[in-house]
VOMAR-71376 format. One record per residue (C-alpha): x negated, y, z; residue in three letters. Coordinates in steps of 0.2 Angstrom, whole numbers, plus 5000, padded with zeros to 4 digits. Layout:
@u:X v:Y w:Z rest:ALA .
...
END
This chain:
@u:4976 v:5598 w:5636 rest:MET .
@u:4989 v:5611 w:5635 rest:TYR .
@u:4993 v:5629 w:5631 rest:ILE .
@u:5004 v:5641 w:5642 rest:THR .
@u:5021 v:5648 w:5637 rest:VAL .
@u:5013 v:5665 w:5636 rest:GLU .
@u:4999 v:5659 w:5624 rest:GLU .
@u:5012 v:5650 w:5613 rest:ALA .
@u:5022 v:5667 w:5612 rest:LEU .
@u:5005 v:5675 w:5607 rest:ALA .
@u:5003 v:5664 w:5592 rest:LEU .
@u:5007 v:5672 w:5575 rest:PRO .
@u:5021 v:5660 w:5572 rest:ALA .
@u:5030 v:5667 w:5587 rest:MET .
@u:5028 v:5685 w:5582 rest:ALA .
@u:5047 v:5687 w:5580 rest:ASP .
@u:5052 v:5678 w:5596 rest:ALA .
@u:5060 v:5687 w:5610 rest:VAL .
@u:5058 v:5682 w:5628 rest:LEU .
@u:5076 v:5684 w:5635 rest:LEU .
@u:5072 v:5678 w:5653 rest:SER .
@u:5060 v:5668 w:5664 rest:GLY .
@u:5045 v:5680 w:5663 rest:GLU .
@u:5038 v:5673 w:5679 rest:LYS .
@u:5037 v:5656 w:5671 rest:GLY .
@u:5025 v:5661 w:5657 rest:LEU .
@u:5011 v:5651 w:5665 rest:ALA .
@u:5020 v:5635 w:5663 rest:ARG .
@u:5010 v:5622 w:5653 rest:LYS .
@u:5015 v:5616 w:5636 rest:ILE .
@u:5008 v:5599 w:5631 rest:THR .
@u:5020 v:5594 w:5617 rest:SER .
@u:5036 v:5600 w:5607 rest:VAL .
@u:5053 v:5592 w:5606 rest:ASN .
@u:5068 v:5596 w:5596 rest:ILE .
@u:5086 v:5595 w:5603 rest:MET .
@u:5097 v:5586 w:5590 rest:GLU .
@u:5108 v:5577 w:5601 rest:VAL .
@u:5120 v:5583 w:5615 rest:PRO .
@u:5111 v:5573 w:5629 rest:GLY .
@u:5094 v:5579 w:5625 rest:ILE .
@u:5089 v:5580 w:5644 rest:SER .
@u:5088 v:5561 w:5644 rest:ARG .
@u:5074 v:5561 w:5631 rest:PHE .
@u:5063 v:5575 w:5636 rest:VAL .
@u:5047 v:5574 w:5645 rest:LYS .
@u:5038 v:5586 w:5657 rest:PRO .
@u:5028 v:5601 w:5650 rest:GLU .
@u:5037 v:5600 w:5633 rest:GLU .
@u:5044 v:5615 w:5624 rest:LEU .
@u:5061 v:5612 w:5617 rest:ILE .
@u:5067 v:5620 w:5601 rest:ILE .
@u:5086 v:5619 w:5597 rest:THR .
@u:5100 v:5628 w:5587 rest:THR .
@u:5112 v:5622 w:5601 rest:MET .
@u:5122 v:5614 w:5586 rest:TYR .
@u:5126 v:5598 w:5596 rest:PRO .
@u:5134 v:5608 w:5610 rest:ILE .
@u:5140 v:5623 w:5601 rest:ARG .
@u:5158 v:5621 w:5606 rest:ASP .
@u:5154 v:5613 w:5623 rest:ASN .
@u:5153 v:5627 w:5636 rest:GLU .
@u:5152 v:5614 w:5651 rest:ALA .
@u:5137 v:5606 w:5643 rest:ARG .
@u:5129 v:5623 w:5639 rest:GLN .
@u:5130 v:5627 w:5658 rest:LYS .
@u:5121 v:5612 w:5663 rest:THR .
@u:5107 v:5612 w:5650 rest:LEU .
@u:5095 v:5624 w:5658 rest:VAL .
@u:5096 v:5616 w:5675 rest:PRO .
@u:5094 v:5599 w:5668 rest:ASP .
@u:5079 v:5604 w:5658 rest:LEU .
@u:5071 v:5612 w:5674 rest:VAL .
@u:5074 v:5596 w:5683 rest:LYS .
@u:5065 v:5587 w:5670 rest:LYS .
@u:5050 v:5598 w:5671 rest:GLY .
@u:5052 v:5606 w:5653 rest:VAL .
@u:5041 v:5621 w:5650 rest:SER .
@u:5053 v:5632 w:5640 rest:ALA .
@u:5068 v:5632 w:5629 rest:LEU .
@u:5067 v:5641 w:5612 rest:SER .
@u:5084 v:5644 w:5603 rest:ILE .
@u:5087 v:5647 w:5585 rest:VAL .
@u:5104 v:5654 w:5583 rest:PRO .
@u:5115 v:5647 w:5570 rest:LEU .
@u:5118 v:5665 w:5563 rest:SER .
@u:5113 v:5683 w:5566 rest:ILE .
@u:5130 v:5686 w:5575 rest:GLU .
@u:5128 v:5671 w:5587 rest:LYS .
@u:5123 v:5676 w:5604 rest:GLU .
@u:5115 v:5666 w:5617 rest:ILE .
@u:5127 v:5664 w:5632 rest:PRO .
@u:5124 v:5676 w:5646 rest:PRO .
@u:5125 v:5663 w:5659 rest:PHE .
@u:5110 v:5654 w:5651 rest:MET .
@u:5100 v:5669 w:5652 rest:ILE .
@u:5105 v:5671 w:5671 rest:GLU .
@u:5101 v:5653 w:5675 rest:GLN .
@u:5084 v:5655 w:5666 rest:ALA .
@u:5080 v:5670 w:5677 rest:ALA .
@u:5085 v:5661 w:5693 rest:GLU .
@u:5073 v:5646 w:5689 rest:TYR .
@u:5059 v:5657 w:5682 rest:ASP .
@u:5062 v:5646 w:5666 rest:PHE .
@u:5056 v:5655 w:5650 rest:PRO .
@u:5071 v:5656 w:5638 rest:LEU .
@u:5066 v:5662 w:5620 rest:ILE .
@u:5076 v:5668 w:5606 rest:LYS .
@u:5070 v:5664 w:5588 rest:LEU .
@u:5076 v:5672 w:5572 rest:PRO .
@u:5090 v:5663 w:5563 rest:PRO .
@u:5080 v:5658 w:5548 rest:ASP .
@u:5066 v:5650 w:5558 rest:THR .
@u:5060 v:5633 w:5552 rest:SER .
@u:5056 v:5621 w:5566 rest:PHE .
@u:5040 v:5616 w:5558 rest:ASN .
@u:5034 v:5634 w:5558 rest:GLU .
@u:5034 v:5633 w:5577 rest:ILE .
@u:5029 v:5615 w:5580 rest:ILE .
@u:5014 v:5614 w:5569 rest:ASN .
@u:5005 v:5629 w:5575 rest:PRO .
@u:5008 v:5625 w:5594 rest:ILE .
@u:5003 v:5607 w:5592 rest:LEU .
@u:4988 v:5612 w:5581 rest:GLY .
@u:4982 v:5624 w:5595 rest:HIS .
@u:4984 v:5610 w:5608 rest:ILE .
@u:4974 v:5598 w:5597 rest:LEU .
@u:4961 v:5611 w:5594 rest:GLU .
@u:4959 v:5613 w:5613 rest:ARG .
@u:4958 v:5595 w:5615 rest:LYS .
@u:4943 v:5594 w:5603 rest:GLN .
@u:4935 v:5609 w:5612 rest:ILE .
@u:4937 v:5600 w:5628 rest:GLU .
@u:4929 v:5584 w:5621 rest:THR .
@u:4914 v:5594 w:5615 rest:GLU .
@u:4912 v:5602 w:5631 rest:TYR .
@u:4913 v:5585 w:5640 rest:ARG .
@u:4899 v:5578 w:5629 rest:PHE .
@u:4888 v:5594 w:5632 rest:ARG .
@u:4890 v:5592 w:5651 rest:ALA .
@u:4885 v:5573 w:5649 rest:ARG .
@u:4869 v:5579 w:5641 rest:ILE .
@u:4865 v:5591 w:5654 rest:ILE .
@u:4870 v:5578 w:5668 rest:ASP .
@u:4858 v:5565 w:5660 rest:ASP .
@u:4844 v:5578 w:5660 rest:LEU .
@u:4847 v:5582 w:5678 rest:LEU .
@u:4847 v:5564 w:5683 rest:ARG .
@u:4831 v:5560 w:5674 rest:GLY .
@u:4839 v:5549 w:5660 rest:LYS .
@u:4832 v:5561 w:5647 rest:ILE .
@u:4813 v:5561 w:5649 rest:THR .
@u:4808 v:5565 w:5631 rest:SER .
@u:4806 v:5583 w:5626 rest:ARG .
@u:4809 v:5579 w:5608 rest:GLU .
@u:4825 v:5570 w:5612 rest:ARG .
@u:4832 v:5585 w:5622 rest:MET .
@u:4827 v:5598 w:5609 rest:LEU .
@u:4835 v:5587 w:5596 rest:SER .
@u:4852 v:5586 w:5606 rest:LEU .
@u:4851 v:5604 w:5609 rest:GLY .
@u:4849 v:5608 w:5591 rest:LYS .
@u:4864 v:5598 w:5587 rest:TYR .
@u:4875 v:5608 w:5599 rest:TYR .
@u:4867 v:5624 w:5594 rest:GLY .
@u:4858 v:5627 w:5610 rest:TRP .
@u:4842 v:5638 w:5610 rest:ASN .
@u:4831 v:5628 w:5622 rest:LEU .
@u:4814 v:5637 w:5619 rest:SER .
@u:4816 v:5652 w:5631 rest:PRO .
@u:4816 v:5653 w:5650 rest:HIS .
@u:4833 v:5652 w:5659 rest:PHE .
@u:4841 v:5659 w:5674 rest:ILE .
@u:4852 v:5645 w:5682 rest:PRO .
@u:4868 v:5648 w:5691 rest:ALA .
@u:4880 v:5636 w:5699 rest:VAL .
@u:4898 v:5641 w:5702 rest:LEU .
@u:4909 v:5631 w:5714 rest:GLN .
@u:4927 v:5634 w:5718 rest:THR .
@u:4941 v:5628 w:5729 rest:ASP .
@u:4954 v:5630 w:5716 rest:LYS .
@u:4961 v:5613 w:5713 rest:ALA .
@u:4967 v:5615 w:5695 rest:ASP .
@u:4952 v:5624 w:5688 rest:TYR .
@u:4946 v:5608 w:5679 rest:ARG .
@u:4962 v:5608 w:5669 rest:GLU .
@u:4956 v:5624 w:5660 rest:SER .
@u:4938 v:5623 w:5663 rest:SER .
@u:4935 v:5624 w:5644 rest:ASP .
@u:4944 v:5640 w:5643 rest:LEU .
@u:4934 v:5647 w:5657 rest:MET .
@u:4918 v:5642 w:5648 rest:LEU .
@u:4924 v:5650 w:5633 rest:GLN .
@u:4928 v:5666 w:5643 rest:TYR .
@u:4910 v:5665 w:5650 rest:LEU .
@u:4902 v:5664 w:5633 rest:SER .
@u:4913 v:5679 w:5628 rest:SER .
@u:4908 v:5690 w:5643 rest:VAL .
@u:4890 v:5685 w:5641 rest:SER .
@u:4890 v:5691 w:5623 rest:GLU .
@u:4898 v:5707 w:5628 rest:LYS .
@u:4884 v:5710 w:5641 rest:ASN .
@u:4870 v:5707 w:5629 rest:GLY .
@u:4866 v:5689 w:5633 rest:ILE .
@u:4868 v:5677 w:5619 rest:SER .
@u:4866 v:5658 w:5618 rest:ASP .
@u:4872 v:5655 w:5636 rest:THR .
@u:4874 v:5637 w:5640 rest:ILE .
@u:4888 v:5631 w:5652 rest:ALA .
@u:4892 v:5613 w:5658 rest:ALA .
@u:4906 v:5608 w:5669 rest:ASP .
@u:4897 v:5595 w:5681 rest:LEU .
@u:4903 v:5586 w:5697 rest:ASP .
@u:4894 v:5599 w:5708 rest:ASP .
@u:4901 v:5614 w:5699 rest:GLY .
@u:4899 v:5624 w:5683 rest:ILE .
@u:4881 v:5625 w:5678 rest:LEU .
@u:4877 v:5641 w:5669 rest:LEU .
@u:4860 v:5644 w:5660 rest:LEU .
@u:4856 v:5662 w:5654 rest:PHE .
@u:4842 v:5662 w:5642 rest:PRO .
@u:4828 v:5676 w:5641 rest:TYR .
@u:4812 v:5679 w:5633 rest:GLU .
@u:4805 v:5691 w:5645 rest:LYS .
@u:4812 v:5692 w:5663 rest:LEU .
@u:4816 v:5710 w:5669 rest:SER .
@u:4827 v:5719 w:5681 rest:GLU .
@u:4838 v:5723 w:5666 rest:GLU .
@u:4840 v:5705 w:5663 rest:THR .
@u:4844 v:5701 w:5681 rest:LYS .
@u:4857 v:5715 w:5681 rest:ARG .
@u:4865 v:5708 w:5665 rest:LYS .
@u:4866 v:5691 w:5673 rest:VAL .
@u:4874 v:5698 w:5689 rest:ARG .
@u:4886 v:5708 w:5679 rest:GLY .
@u:4892 v:5692 w:5669 rest:VAL .
@u:4893 v:5682 w:5685 rest:LEU .
@u:4903 v:5696 w:5694 rest:GLY .
@u:4916 v:5697 w:5680 rest:GLN .
@u:4917 v:5678 w:5680 rest:PHE .
@u:4920 v:5678 w:5699 rest:PHE .
@u:4934 v:5692 w:5697 rest:GLU .
@u:4942 v:5681 w:5684 rest:LYS .
@u:4942 v:5665 w:5694 rest:LEU .
@u:4942 v:5670 w:5712 rest:GLY .
@u:4941 v:5658 w:5727 rest:ASP .
@u:4923 v:5653 w:5721 rest:SER .
@u:4905 v:5655 w:5726 rest:TRP .
@u:4890 v:5657 w:5714 rest:ILE .
@u:4872 v:5652 w:5718 rest:GLY .
@u:4858 v:5659 w:5707 rest:ILE .
@u:4842 v:5648 w:5706 rest:GLY .
@u:4824 v:5654 w:5702 rest:ARG .
@u:4819 v:5656 w:5684 rest:GLU .
@u:4817 v:5640 w:5674 rest:VAL .
@u:4802 v:5641 w:5663 rest:PRO .
@u:4805 v:5624 w:5654 rest:ASP .
@u:4821 v:5615 w:5651 rest:ILE .
@u:4813 v:5599 w:5656 rest:MET .
@u:4811 v:5606 w:5674 rest:ARG .
@u:4830 v:5611 w:5675 rest:LEU .
@u:4833 v:5601 w:5690 rest:SER .
@u:4823 v:5612 w:5701 rest:ASP .
@u:4833 v:5628 w:5697 rest:GLY .
@u:4849 v:5618 w:5697 rest:PHE .
@u:4846 v:5612 w:5715 rest:LEU .
@u:4841 v:5629 w:5721 rest:GLN .
@u:4857 v:5637 w:5713 rest:ALA .
@u:4868 v:5623 w:5720 rest:ARG .
@u:4860 v:5625 w:5737 rest:GLN .
@u:4863 v:5644 w:5737 rest:ALA .
@u:4882 v:5641 w:5732 rest:ALA .
@u:4884 v:5628 w:5746 rest:GLU .
@u:4876 v:5640 w:5759 rest:ILE .
@u:4887 v:5654 w:5753 rest:ALA .
@u:4902 v:5644 w:5757 rest:GLN .
@u:4896 v:5641 w:5775 rest:LYS .
@u:4889 v:5659 w:5778 rest:VAL .
@u:4902 v:5672 w:5773 rest:PRO .
@u:4891 v:5686 w:5777 rest:THR .
@u:4880 v:5682 w:5763 rest:LEU .
@u:4893 v:5686 w:5750 rest:GLY .
@u:4901 v:5676 w:5736 rest:ARG .
@u:4886 v:5678 w:5724 rest:ILE .
@u:4870 v:5673 w:5732 rest:VAL .
@u:4852 v:5672 w:5726 rest:ASP .
@u:4841 v:5657 w:5731 rest:PHE .
@u:4827 v:5669 w:5735 rest:GLU .
@u:4838 v:5679 w:5747 rest:SER .
@u:4843 v:5663 w:5758 rest:LEU .
@u:4828 v:5665 w:5769 rest:GLY .
@u:4829 v:5652 w:5784 rest:VAL .
@u:4846 v:5645 w:5779 rest:TYR .
@u:4837 v:5635 w:5765 rest:ARG .
@u:4829 v:5624 w:5778 rest:VAL .
@u:4843 v:5623 w:5790 rest:LEU .
@u:4855 v:5615 w:5777 rest:LEU .
@u:4857 v:5597 w:5779 rest:ASP .
@u:4853 v:5587 w:5763 rest:LEU .
@u:4856 v:5569 w:5760 rest:PRO .
@u:4840 v:5567 w:5750 rest:ASP .
@u:4826 v:5567 w:5763 rest:MET .
@u:4812 v:5569 w:5750 rest:ALA .
@u:4821 v:5585 w:5743 rest:GLN .
@u:4824 v:5591 w:5761 rest:SER .
@u:4805 v:5589 w:5765 rest:ALA .
@u:4800 v:5597 w:5748 rest:ALA .
@u:4811 v:5613 w:5752 rest:ILE .
@u:4803 v:5614 w:5770 rest:LYS .
@u:4786 v:5613 w:5763 rest:ARG .
@u:4790 v:5626 w:5750 rest:GLU .
@u:4797 v:5637 w:5763 rest:PHE .
@u:4781 v:5636 w:5774 rest:VAL .
@u:4771 v:5640 w:5759 rest:GLN .
@u:4781 v:5655 w:5754 rest:GLU .
@u:4780 v:5662 w:5772 rest:ARG .
@u:4762 v:5657 w:5778 rest:LEU .
@u:4753 v:5651 w:5762 rest:GLY .
@u:4744 v:5667 w:5759 rest:ILE .
@u:4739 v:5669 w:5777 rest:LEU .
@u:4732 v:5651 w:5778 rest:ILE .
@u:4722 v:5654 w:5762 rest:GLU .
@u:4716 v:5671 w:5769 rest:HIS .
@u:4710 v:5663 w:5785 rest:ASP .
@u:4701 v:5649 w:5776 rest:ARG .
@u:4692 v:5661 w:5764 rest:ARG .
@u:4688 v:5675 w:5776 rest:ASN .
@u:4687 v:5667 w:5792 rest:ASN .
@u:4701 v:5677 w:5799 rest:THR .
@u:4714 v:5672 w:5812 rest:GLU .
@u:4730 v:5678 w:5806 rest:PHE .
@u:4740 v:5662 w:5809 rest:ILE .
@u:4733 v:5661 w:5827 rest:ARG .
@u:4737 v:5679 w:5829 rest:THR .
@u:4756 v:5676 w:5824 rest:LEU .
@u:4757 v:5661 w:5835 rest:GLN .
@u:4751 v:5670 w:5851 rest:VAL .
@u:4762 v:5685 w:5847 rest:LEU .
@u:4777 v:5674 w:5846 rest:PHE .
@u:4772 v:5665 w:5862 rest:GLN .
@u:4771 v:5682 w:5871 rest:GLN .
@u:4788 v:5687 w:5865 rest:ASN .
@u:4781 v:5700 w:5853 rest:SER .
@u:4772 v:5709 w:5867 rest:ASN .
@u:4757 v:5716 w:5858 rest:LEU .
@u:4747 v:5721 w:5873 rest:ARG .
@u:4750 v:5704 w:5881 rest:GLN .
@u:4746 v:5695 w:5865 rest:ALA .
@u:4730 v:5705 w:5863 rest:ALA .
@u:4724 v:5700 w:5880 rest:ARG .
@u:4727 v:5682 w:5877 rest:THR .
@u:4717 v:5683 w:5861 rest:LEU .
@u:4703 v:5693 w:5870 rest:PHE .
@u:4704 v:5707 w:5858 rest:ILE .
@u:4708 v:5726 w:5859 rest:HIS .
@u:4726 v:5732 w:5857 rest:HIS .
@u:4721 v:5742 w:5842 rest:ASN .
@u:4713 v:5727 w:5834 rest:THR .
@u:4729 v:5717 w:5837 rest:MET .
@u:4739 v:5731 w:5829 rest:ARG .
@u:4727 v:5731 w:5814 rest:TYR .
@u:4729 v:5713 w:5811 rest:ARG .
@u:4748 v:5714 w:5811 rest:LEU .
@u:4747 v:5728 w:5798 rest:ASP .
@u:4736 v:5717 w:5787 rest:GLN .
@u:4748 v:5702 w:5789 rest:ILE .
@u:4763 v:5713 w:5784 rest:GLU .
@u:4753 v:5720 w:5769 rest:GLU .
@u:4748 v:5703 w:5763 rest:LEU .
@u:4766 v:5695 w:5766 rest:THR .
@u:4776 v:5710 w:5761 rest:LYS .
@u:4786 v:5707 w:5777 rest:ALA .
@u:4792 v:5718 w:5791 rest:ASP .
@u:4788 v:5709 w:5807 rest:LEU .
@u:4800 v:5721 w:5817 rest:ASN .
@u:4814 v:5714 w:5807 rest:ASN .
@u:4822 v:5700 w:5818 rest:PRO .
@u:4827 v:5690 w:5803 rest:GLU .
@u:4810 v:5690 w:5796 rest:THR .
@u:4802 v:5686 w:5813 rest:LYS .
@u:4813 v:5671 w:5814 rest:LEU .
@u:4808 v:5665 w:5797 rest:GLU .
@u:4790 v:5666 w:5802 rest:PHE .
@u:4793 v:5657 w:5818 rest:GLN .
@u:4802 v:5643 w:5810 rest:ILE .
@u:4789 v:5641 w:5796 rest:ALA .
@u:4775 v:5639 w:5809 rest:MET .
@u:4785 v:5626 w:5818 rest:LYS .
@u:4788 v:5617 w:5802 rest:LEU .
@u:4770 v:5618 w:5797 rest:ALA .
@u:4765 v:5609 w:5813 rest:ALA .
@u:4776 v:5594 w:5809 rest:ILE .
@u:4775 v:5592 w:5790 rest:LEU .
END
């Protein structure tokens, strides 16, 4: 775990520090702190260290001073903080120029600075982050065990949730964030903290986040689902996307019970995966809006793939099948003939031995029942695929 040079400079202990040069290197990581007490310090330093020195060992050695910054840069040191021996003592201009050339942060501290005043807060901050990272890892393990079916007891899950301060009683809107950024896992705990902060500011408390192998799973709780709730969730995800970039977010259907989380998770993950393959869908995609793409995606789990196909058929045709069964209508047959006749209403009516107006009336009823527009090419394709799937499932 680490903090950046910029974050170190923001600590109260560094309030009087002055960044002399190397502004472009403020994102460098600090994993440890070292003190320069010998002339050949570069032999003992490690990558991603912050070096603190009075430069006393090389105070009269200009040649060594001129090689100090380049040597530290070669070793991968994060930054150099100098405590001048006196108020009058200036840091050599050539060191400032070198730091600018290498984008290497060069920091000046007040002459009366105690090394411990700097070392302890920085190391303490790094240790705190390690503890937070460990806690997030344990939380992710619990969610992963639930998704894999390793936790089957509701009492056990509620007990674990209570320990980590999770409110598992409400319903949830699940979302999965996937990214191409190679280094996001190094700071995933910071992103999860940022997400919690954004959620709180948008009026959503008790958000649960877990960094899983398949992406970051986000669970937004709600007592009563409304358009306002959905808008708030969208707002949070939009801000998170702007912060991270190079990512895709899938939103699953509402999860009414934490023990049924796997359904919502799979939907959200599928939406994120399809979003990566179909740029026209955008970067934040609802499972509900995927349409036919849900059944076109190859899934390694055959049972899951079949379940998604059956669900797709039920969503598109279920109400028509049930209406035909209860009322002895022929809505499914009507659609079949319509598609066979390339959507030619008159030809379809002749094939069905009904009047053109009767054909039109049936289609109006179908559209009213399904809330679909059969003149929409995308909608028409979904119904055609659903009917073909229904024949083989």
